[in-house]
ChimeraX commands (.cxc) that place a marker at each C-alpha (Angstrom):
marker #1 position -28.10,7.51,-12.61 radius 0.5
marker #1 position -24.77,8.10,-12.75 radius 0.5
marker #1 position -22.55,7.45,-15.76 radius 0.5
marker #1 position -19.97,4.28,-15.31 radius 0.5
marker #1 position -16.54,5.52,-14.43 radius 0.5
marker #1 position -14.13,5.15,-17.35 radius 0.5
marker #1 position -10.72,3.09,-17.27 radius 0.5
marker #1 position -8.16,3.09,-19.95 radius 0.5
marker #1 position -6.70,-0.17,-19.89 radius 0.5
marker #1 position -3.55,-1.45,-22.03 radius 0.5
marker #1 position -2.41,-4.90,-22.35 radius 0.5
marker #1 position -6.52,-6.23,-22.53 radius 0.5
marker #1 position -6.02,-9.34,-24.43 radius 0.5
marker #1 position -4.41,-11.55,-21.77 radius 0.5
marker #1 position -2.55,-11.99,-18.59 radius 0.5
marker #1 position -2.61,-8.96,-15.92 radius 0.5
marker #1 position -4.52,-6.39,-18.16 radius 0.5
marker #1 position -7.15,-8.85,-19.45 radius 0.5
marker #1 position -7.51,-9.61,-15.43 radius 0.5
marker #1 position -8.01,-6.04,-14.61 radius 0.5
marker #1 position -10.12,-4.77,-17.29 radius 0.5
marker #1 position -12.83,-7.89,-16.20 radius 0.5
marker #1 position -12.28,-6.91,-12.65 radius 0.5
marker #1 position -13.26,-3.54,-13.43 radius 0.5
marker #1 position -16.10,-4.36,-15.54 radius 0.5
marker #1 position -17.45,-6.37,-13.30 radius 0.5
marker #1 position -17.28,-3.42,-10.86 radius 0.5
marker #1 position -19.34,-1.41,-13.20 radius 0.5
marker #1 position -16.18,0.72,-15.12 radius 0.5
marker #1 position -16.43,1.52,-18.79 radius 0.5
marker #1 position -13.36,-0.01,-20.46 radius 0.5
marker #1 position -10.98,1.46,-23.43 radius 0.5
marker #1 position -8.98,-1.14,-23.75 radius 0.5
marker #1 position -5.78,-1.38,-25.92 radius 0.5
marker #1 position -3.74,-4.12,-27.08 radius 0.5
marker #1 position -2.52,-5.75,-29.99 radius 0.5
marker #1 position -4.37,-8.68,-30.01 radius 0.5
marker #1 position -8.25,-8.55,-30.07 radius 0.5
marker #1 position -9.65,-9.58,-26.48 radius 0.5
marker #1 position -10.77,-13.05,-26.26 radius 0.5
marker #1 position -14.22,-11.87,-25.51 radius 0.5
marker #1 position -16.59,-8.95,-26.28 radius 0.5
marker #1 position -17.82,-7.67,-23.03 radius 0.5
marker #1 position -20.35,-5.23,-23.04 radius 0.5
marker #1 position -19.16,-1.79,-21.70 radius 0.5
marker #1 position -16.02,-2.48,-23.21 radius 0.5
marker #1 position -14.61,-0.81,-26.23 radius 0.5
marker #1 position -11.29,-2.35,-27.59 radius 0.5
marker #1 position -8.60,-0.03,-30.26 radius 0.5
marker #1 position -5.97,-2.25,-31.67 radius 0.5
marker #1 position -2.90,-0.52,-30.88 radius 0.5
marker #1 position 0.99,-1.95,-30.75 radius 0.5
marker #1 position 2.63,-0.56,-27.62 radius 0.5
marker #1 position 5.98,-0.94,-28.96 radius 0.5
marker #1 position 5.18,2.26,-31.16 radius 0.5
marker #1 position 4.04,4.50,-28.17 radius 0.5
marker #1 position 4.33,7.06,-31.28 radius 0.5
marker #1 position 1.05,5.88,-32.08 radius 0.5
marker #1 position -0.81,6.75,-29.40 radius 0.5
marker #1 position -1.46,10.27,-29.44 radius 0.5
marker #1 position -3.67,9.66,-32.65 radius 0.5
marker #1 position -5.56,6.26,-31.34 radius 0.5
marker #1 position -6.44,7.93,-28.36 radius 0.5
marker #1 position -7.72,10.81,-30.26 radius 0.5
marker #1 position -11.20,10.24,-29.76 radius 0.5
marker #1 position -11.09,9.19,-25.96 radius 0.5
marker #1 position -12.32,11.41,-23.00 radius 0.5
marker #1 position -14.06,11.23,-20.09 radius 0.5
marker #1 position -11.20,9.23,-18.41 radius 0.5
marker #1 position -11.20,8.14,-14.37 radius 0.5
marker #1 position -8.62,6.08,-14.44 radius 0.5
marker #1 position -5.18,5.09,-16.35 radius 0.5
marker #1 position -3.77,1.72,-16.21 radius 0.5
marker #1 position -0.71,0.31,-17.99 radius 0.5
marker #1 position -0.42,-3.26,-17.90 radius 0.5
marker #1 position 0.84,-4.14,-21.46 radius 0.5
marker #1 position 4.47,-6.00,-21.03 radius 0.5
marker #1 position 6.91,-8.52,-22.28 radius 0.5
marker #1 position 9.78,-10.02,-21.21 radius 0.5
marker #1 position 12.77,-11.24,-22.78 radius 0.5
marker #1 position 16.00,-12.20,-20.73 radius 0.5
marker #1 position 19.62,-12.89,-21.28 radius 0.5
marker #1 position 22.72,-12.83,-19.53 radius 0.5
marker #1 position 25.51,-10.61,-19.63 radius 0.5
marker #1 position 27.44,-11.32,-22.66 radius 0.5
marker #1 position 24.09,-12.46,-24.64 radius 0.5
marker #1 position 22.09,-8.92,-24.09 radius 0.5
marker #1 position 20.47,-8.01,-27.74 radius 0.5
marker #1 position 20.18,-4.15,-27.57 radius 0.5
marker #1 position 16.69,-4.83,-29.65 radius 0.5
marker #1 position 15.42,-6.58,-26.39 radius 0.5
marker #1 position 16.21,-3.99,-24.51 radius 0.5
marker #1 position 14.86,-0.85,-26.83 radius 0.5
marker #1 position 11.48,-3.39,-27.15 radius 0.5
marker #1 position 11.23,-3.50,-23.49 radius 0.5
marker #1 position 11.85,0.02,-22.91 radius 0.5
marker #1 position 9.51,1.32,-25.70 radius 0.5
marker #1 position 7.10,-0.70,-24.48 radius 0.5
marker #1 position 7.09,-0.17,-20.24 radius 0.5
marker #1 position 8.19,2.92,-19.85 radius 0.5
marker #1 position 7.89,5.05,-22.94 radius 0.5
marker #1 position 4.53,4.03,-23.98 radius 0.5
marker #1 position 3.38,4.58,-20.02 radius 0.5
marker #1 position 4.87,8.06,-20.48 radius 0.5
marker #1 position 3.07,8.89,-24.11 radius 0.5
marker #1 position -0.17,7.15,-22.65 radius 0.5
marker #1 position -0.37,9.43,-19.55 radius 0.5
marker #1 position 0.76,12.45,-21.25 radius 0.5
marker #1 position -1.55,12.24,-23.85 radius 0.5
marker #1 position -4.76,11.81,-21.64 radius 0.5
marker #1 position -3.31,13.85,-18.85 radius 0.5
marker #1 position -5.83,16.77,-19.28 radius 0.5
marker #1 position -8.44,14.44,-20.05 radius 0.5
marker #1 position -8.48,12.72,-16.77 radius 0.5
marker #1 position -11.22,13.79,-14.22 radius 0.5
marker #1 position -9.67,15.55,-11.03 radius 0.5
marker #1 position -9.25,12.82,-8.21 radius 0.5
marker #1 position -8.62,10.61,-11.23 radius 0.5
marker #1 position -6.03,7.66,-10.64 radius 0.5
marker #1 position -3.08,6.12,-12.73 radius 0.5
marker #1 position -1.63,2.38,-12.33 radius 0.5
marker #1 position 1.07,1.22,-13.81 radius 0.5
marker #1 position 1.96,-2.62,-13.32 radius 0.5
marker #1 position 5.57,-3.15,-12.82 radius 0.5
marker #1 position 7.67,-6.19,-11.49 radius 0.5
marker #1 position 9.45,-7.01,-8.43 radius 0.5
marker #1 position 12.03,-7.64,-10.18 radius 0.5
marker #1 position 13.01,-4.39,-10.43 radius 0.5
marker #1 position 15.36,-4.72,-7.58 radius 0.5
marker #1 position 17.54,-7.04,-10.02 radius 0.5
marker #1 position 17.74,-10.30,-10.85 radius 0.5
marker #1 position 20.66,-12.42,-12.58 radius 0.5
marker #1 position 19.56,-12.82,-16.07 radius 0.5
marker #1 position 17.04,-9.94,-16.17 radius 0.5
marker #1 position 18.62,-6.90,-16.59 radius 0.5
marker #1 position 17.04,-5.20,-19.02 radius 0.5
marker #1 position 13.92,-5.85,-18.07 radius 0.5
marker #1 position 14.61,-5.19,-14.30 radius 0.5
marker #1 position 15.69,-1.76,-15.81 radius 0.5
marker #1 position 12.74,-0.86,-17.49 radius 0.5
marker #1 position 10.59,-1.82,-14.53 radius 0.5
marker #1 position 12.67,0.07,-12.27 radius 0.5
marker #1 position 12.11,3.15,-14.19 radius 0.5
marker #1 position 8.56,2.99,-13.40 radius 0.5
marker #1 position 8.36,4.06,-9.62 radius 0.5
marker #1 position 10.15,7.36,-10.67 radius 0.5
marker #1 position 7.63,8.08,-13.31 radius 0.5
marker #1 position 5.14,7.32,-10.86 radius 0.5
marker #1 position 6.58,8.85,-7.78 radius 0.5
marker #1 position 7.37,12.55,-10.28 radius 0.5
marker #1 position 3.56,12.29,-12.00 radius 0.5
marker #1 position 2.08,11.77,-8.08 radius 0.5
marker #1 position 3.81,15.06,-7.07 radius 0.5
marker #1 position 2.91,17.05,-10.25 radius 0.5
marker #1 position -0.81,15.67,-10.17 radius 0.5
marker #1 position -1.34,16.09,-6.36 radius 0.5
marker #1 position -3.15,19.56,-6.74 radius 0.5
marker #1 position -5.90,17.86,-8.88 radius 0.5
marker #1 position -6.09,15.03,-6.51 radius 0.5
marker #1 position -4.72,12.66,-8.99 radius 0.5
marker #1 position -2.78,9.25,-7.68 radius 0.5
marker #1 position -0.40,7.86,-9.66 radius 0.5
marker #1 position 0.90,4.41,-7.69 radius 0.5
marker #1 position 2.83,1.06,-9.18 radius 0.5
marker #1 position 1.50,-2.00,-8.77 radius 0.5
marker #1 position 4.63,-4.67,-8.57 radius 0.5
marker #1 position 3.88,-8.64,-8.82 radius 0.5
marker #1 position 6.39,-11.21,-7.87 radius 0.5
marker #1 position 5.56,-14.63,-10.98 radius 0.5
marker #1 position 2.28,-14.12,-12.08 radius 0.5
marker #1 position 0.67,-17.07,-13.51 radius 0.5
marker #1 position 0.27,-15.74,-17.26 radius 0.5
marker #1 position 1.24,-16.48,-20.69 radius 0.5
marker #1 position 4.25,-14.11,-20.10 radius 0.5
marker #1 position 5.97,-16.77,-17.92 radius 0.5
marker #1 position 5.76,-18.96,-20.79 radius 0.5
marker #1 position 6.95,-16.89,-23.04 radius 0.5
marker #1 position 9.87,-18.43,-25.45 radius 0.5
marker #1 position 11.59,-14.84,-24.95 radius 0.5
marker #1 position 11.98,-15.61,-21.24 radius 0.5
marker #1 position 12.75,-19.17,-21.17 radius 0.5
marker #1 position 16.55,-18.51,-20.17 radius 0.5
marker #1 position 15.33,-17.59,-16.82 radius 0.5
marker #1 position 12.32,-20.03,-16.00 radius 0.5
marker #1 position 10.04,-18.64,-12.83 radius 0.5
marker #1 position 10.92,-20.06,-9.48 radius 0.5
marker #1 position 8.45,-20.85,-7.23 radius 0.5
marker #1 position 8.00,-18.59,-4.58 radius 0.5
marker #1 position 8.05,-19.42,-0.56 radius 0.5
marker #1 position 4.42,-19.41,-0.57 radius 0.5
marker #1 position 4.47,-22.10,-2.68 radius 0.5
marker #1 position 2.68,-20.89,-5.75 radius 0.5
marker #1 position 2.36,-18.13,-8.62 radius 0.5
marker #1 position 0.66,-14.97,-8.36 radius 0.5
marker #1 position -3.07,-15.02,-9.68 radius 0.5
marker #1 position -3.79,-12.39,-12.35 radius 0.5
marker #1 position -7.05,-11.64,-10.66 radius 0.5
marker #1 position -4.73,-11.13,-7.34 radius 0.5
marker #1 position -2.86,-8.71,-8.90 radius 0.5
marker #1 position -6.90,-7.30,-10.15 radius 0.5
marker #1 position -7.77,-7.11,-6.95 radius 0.5
marker #1 position -5.07,-5.04,-5.85 radius 0.5
marker #1 position -5.21,-2.16,-8.90 radius 0.5
marker #1 position -9.42,-1.73,-7.78 radius 0.5
marker #1 position -8.24,-1.09,-4.40 radius 0.5
marker #1 position -6.10,1.70,-5.55 radius 0.5
marker #1 position -8.61,2.72,-8.41 radius 0.5
marker #1 position -11.42,2.76,-5.70 radius 0.5
marker #1 position -12.46,5.16,-2.63 radius 0.5
marker #1 position -10.38,3.77,-0.32 radius 0.5
marker #1 position -7.18,3.94,-2.21 radius 0.5
marker #1 position -7.72,8.21,-2.83 radius 0.5
marker #1 position -4.70,8.67,-0.05 radius 0.5
marker #1 position -2.31,6.26,-1.92 radius 0.5
marker #1 position -0.07,8.09,-4.38 radius 0.5
marker #1 position 3.57,7.94,-5.34 radius 0.5
marker #1 position 3.72,4.41,-3.99 radius 0.5
marker #1 position 5.26,0.90,-5.49 radius 0.5
marker #1 position 3.03,-1.94,-4.13 radius 0.5
marker #1 position 4.90,-5.55,-4.05 radius 0.5
marker #1 position 2.78,-8.30,-4.42 radius 0.5
marker #1 position 5.26,-11.35,-4.62 radius 0.5
marker #1 position 4.14,-14.62,-2.46 radius 0.5
marker #1 position 7.03,-14.03,-0.69 radius 0.5
marker #1 position 9.67,-13.94,-3.65 radius 0.5
marker #1 position 11.62,-10.74,-1.98 radius 0.5
marker #1 position 11.70,-12.15,1.17 radius 0.5
marker link #1:1,2 radius 0.2
marker link #1:2,3 radius 0.2
marker link #1:3,4 radius 0.2
marker link #1:4,5 radius 0.2
marker link #1:5,6 radius 0.2
marker link #1:6,7 radius 0.2
marker link #1:7,8 radius 0.2
marker link #1:8,9 radius 0.2
marker link #1:9,10 radius 0.2
marker link #1:10,11 radius 0.2
marker link #1:11,12 radius 0.2
marker link #1:12,13 radius 0.2
marker link #1:13,14 radius 0.2
marker link #1:14,15 radius 0.2
marker link #1:15,16 radius 0.2
marker link #1:16,17 radius 0.2
marker link #1:17,18 radius 0.2
marker link #1:18,19 radius 0.2
marker link #1:19,20 radius 0.2
marker link #1:20,21 radius 0.2
marker link #1:21,22 radius 0.2
marker link #1:22,23 radius 0.2
marker link #1:23,24 radius 0.2
marker link #1:24,25 radius 0.2
marker link #1:25,26 radius 0.2
marker link #1:26,27 radius 0.2
marker link #1:27,28 radius 0.2
marker link #1:28,29 radius 0.2
marker link #1:29,30 radius 0.2
marker link #1:30,31 radius 0.2
marker link #1:31,32 radius 0.2
marker link #1:32,33 radius 0.2
marker link #1:33,34 radius 0.2
marker link #1:34,35 radius 0.2
marker link #1:35,36 radius 0.2
marker link #1:36,37 radius 0.2
marker link #1:37,38 radius 0.2
marker link #1:38,39 radius 0.2
marker link #1:39,40 radius 0.2
marker link #1:40,41 radius 0.2
marker link #1:41,42 radius 0.2
marker link #1:42,43 radius 0.2
marker link #1:43,44 radius 0.2
marker link #1:44,45 radius 0.2
marker link #1:45,46 radius 0.2
marker link #1:46,47 radius 0.2
marker link #1:47,48 radius 0.2
marker link #1:48,49 radius 0.2
marker link #1:49,50 radius 0.2
marker link #1:50,51 radius 0.2
marker link #1:51,52 radius 0.2
marker link #1:52,53 radius 0.2
marker link #1:53,54 radius 0.2
marker link #1:54,55 radius 0.2
marker link #1:55,56 radius 0.2
marker link #1:56,57 radius 0.2
marker link #1:57,58 radius 0.2
marker link #1:58,59 radius 0.2
marker link #1:59,60 radius 0.2
marker link #1:60,61 radius 0.2
marker link #1:61,62 radius 0.2
marker link #1:62,63 radius 0.2
marker link #1:63,64 radius 0.2
marker link #1:64,65 radius 0.2
marker link #1:65,66 radius 0.2
marker link #1:66,67 radius 0.2
marker link #1:67,68 radius 0.2
marker link #1:68,69 radius 0.2
marker link #1:69,70 radius 0.2
marker link #1:70,71 radius 0.2
marker link #1:71,72 radius 0.2
marker link #1:72,73 radius 0.2
marker link #1:73,74 radius 0.2
marker link #1:74,75 radius 0.2
marker link #1:75,76 radius 0.2
marker link #1:76,77 radius 0.2
marker link #1:77,78 radius 0.2
marker link #1:78,79 radius 0.2
marker link #1:79,80 radius 0.2
marker link #1:80,81 radius 0.2
marker link #1:81,82 radius 0.2
marker link #1:82,83 radius 0.2
marker link #1:83,84 radius 0.2
marker link #1:84,85 radius 0.2
marker link #1:85,86 radius 0.2
marker link #1:86,87 radius 0.2
marker link #1:87,88 radius 0.2
marker link #1:88,89 radius 0.2
marker link #1:89,90 radius 0.2
marker link #1:90,91 radius 0.2
marker link #1:91,92 radius 0.2
marker link #1:92,93 radius 0.2
marker link #1:93,94 radius 0.2
marker link #1:94,95 radius 0.2
marker link #1:95,96 radius 0.2
marker link #1:96,97 radius 0.2
marker link #1:97,98 radius 0.2
marker link #1:98,99 radius 0.2
marker link #1:99,100 radius 0.2
marker link #1:100,101 radius 0.2
marker link #1:101,102 radius 0.2
marker link #1:102,103 radius 0.2
marker link #1:103,104 radius 0.2
marker link #1:104,105 radius 0.2
marker link #1:105,106 radius 0.2
marker link #1:106,107 radius 0.2
marker link #1:107,108 radius 0.2
marker link #1:108,109 radius 0.2
marker link #1:109,110 radius 0.2
marker link #1:110,111 radius 0.2
marker link #1:111,112 radius 0.2
marker link #1:112,113 radius 0.2
marker link #1:113,114 radius 0.2
marker link #1:114,115 radius 0.2
marker link #1:115,116 radius 0.2
marker link #1:116,117 radius 0.2
marker link #1:117,118 radius 0.2
marker link #1:118,119 radius 0.2
marker link #1:119,120 radius 0.2
marker link #1:120,121 radius 0.2
marker link #1:121,122 radius 0.2
marker link #1:122,123 radius 0.2
marker link #1:123,124 radius 0.2
marker link #1:124,125 radius 0.2
marker link #1:125,126 radius 0.2
marker link #1:126,127 radius 0.2
marker link #1:127,128 radius 0.2
marker link #1:128,129 radius 0.2
marker link #1:129,130 radius 0.2
marker link #1:130,131 radius 0.2
marker link #1:131,132 radius 0.2
marker link #1:132,133 radius 0.2
marker link #1:133,134 radius 0.2
marker link #1:134,135 radius 0.2
marker link #1:135,136 radius 0.2
marker link #1:136,137 radius 0.2
marker link #1:137,138 radius 0.2
marker link #1:138,139 radius 0.2
marker link #1:139,140 radius 0.2
marker link #1:140,141 radius 0.2
marker link #1:141,142 radius 0.2
marker link #1:142,143 radius 0.2
marker link #1:143,144 radius 0.2
marker link #1:144,145 radius 0.2
marker link #1:145,146 radius 0.2
marker link #1:146,147 radius 0.2
marker link #1:147,148 radius 0.2
marker link #1:148,149 radius 0.2
marker link #1:149,150 radius 0.2
marker link #1:150,151 radius 0.2
marker link #1:151,152 radius 0.2
marker link #1:152,153 radius 0.2
marker link #1:153,154 radius 0.2
marker link #1:154,155 radius 0.2
marker link #1:155,156 radius 0.2
marker link #1:156,157 radius 0.2
marker link #1:157,158 radius 0.2
marker link #1:158,159 radius 0.2
marker link #1:159,160 radius 0.2
marker link #1:160,161 radius 0.2
marker link #1:161,162 radius 0.2
marker link #1:162,163 radius 0.2
marker link #1:163,164 radius 0.2
marker link #1:164,165 radius 0.2
marker link #1:165,166 radius 0.2
marker link #1:166,167 radius 0.2
marker link #1:167,168 radius 0.2
marker link #1:168,169 radius 0.2
marker link #1:169,170 radius 0.2
marker link #1:170,171 radius 0.2
marker link #1:171,172 radius 0.2
marker link #1:172,173 radius 0.2
marker link #1:173,174 radius 0.2
marker link #1:174,175 radius 0.2
marker link #1:175,176 radius 0.2
marker link #1:176,177 radius 0.2
marker link #1:177,178 radius 0.2
marker link #1:178,179 radius 0.2
marker link #1:179,180 radius 0.2
marker link #1:180,181 radius 0.2
marker link #1:181,182 radius 0.2
marker link #1:182,183 radius 0.2
marker link #1:183,184 radius 0.2
marker link #1:184,185 radius 0.2
marker link #1:185,186 radius 0.2
marker link #1:186,187 radius 0.2
marker link #1:187,188 radius 0.2
marker link #1:188,189 radius 0.2
marker link #1:189,190 radius 0.2
marker link #1:190,191 radius 0.2
marker link #1:191,192 radius 0.2
marker link #1:192,193 radius 0.2
marker link #1:193,194 radius 0.2
marker link #1:194,195 radius 0.2
marker link #1:195,196 radius 0.2
marker link #1:196,197 radius 0.2
marker link #1:197,198 radius 0.2
marker link #1:198,199 radius 0.2
marker link #1:199,200 radius 0.2
marker link #1:200,201 radius 0.2
marker link #1:201,202 radius 0.2
marker link #1:202,203 radius 0.2
marker link #1:203,204 radius 0.2
marker link #1:204,205 radius 0.2
marker link #1:205,206 radius 0.2
marker link #1:206,207 radius 0.2
marker link #1:207,208 radius 0.2
marker link #1:208,209 radius 0.2
marker link #1:209,210 radius 0.2
marker link #1:210,211 radius 0.2
marker link #1:211,212 radius 0.2
marker link #1:212,213 radius 0.2
marker link #1:213,214 radius 0.2
marker link #1:214,215 radius 0.2
marker link #1:215,216 radius 0.2
marker link #1:216,217 radius 0.2
marker link #1:217,218 radius 0.2
marker link #1:218,219 radius 0.2
marker link #1:219,220 radius 0.2
marker link #1:220,221 radius 0.2
marker link #1:221,222 radius 0.2
marker link #1:222,223 radius 0.2
marker link #1:223,224 radius 0.2
marker link #1:224,225 radius 0.2
marker link #1:225,226 radius 0.2
marker link #1:226,227 radius 0.2
view
């Protein structure tokens, strides 16, 4: 019997990261999850590494025991919102460390351990195109397609794909985080929020056999918010 495929997933304690981990486990993957808070349930096939993604410099040591990687999914995220004149440099730096620097350290650390034909998915945001009151958050998410396209070109000779999944307003705890209370979510034209399970489904497609020809792309899932 073949060994289960192995995915390293960040942000597995809640929201999109938890939904992705749950979906992949149901599909027979083995998961190494990284998050600051432990997942609510321990599931066979999963291993949790306590990690503070706002301190990306700690990741190489934490990832030292990890091997045999088939996929990397960086789903950890945080949102702090403010309009011009009220921007907090600390908030911008926090989001940059979690969204961008952690992605860089994570993939850089594991690049020689990911199998040829492996997959990388970065969870971005439809907000990357710019939204009033979310400039710092948008800037960090806008950096992810640049990383993905650069890495996709570098890793193409190994048939490793790199893509960004960019959801719009998604029904997760982040949506109710007091740190983004100054920009309350707006219901998209489809009349509902994106479900974390839908983001997990798109991620699963990119990690699966039918997603092998998609690389360097940003796939927006926004329930019509970008129309």
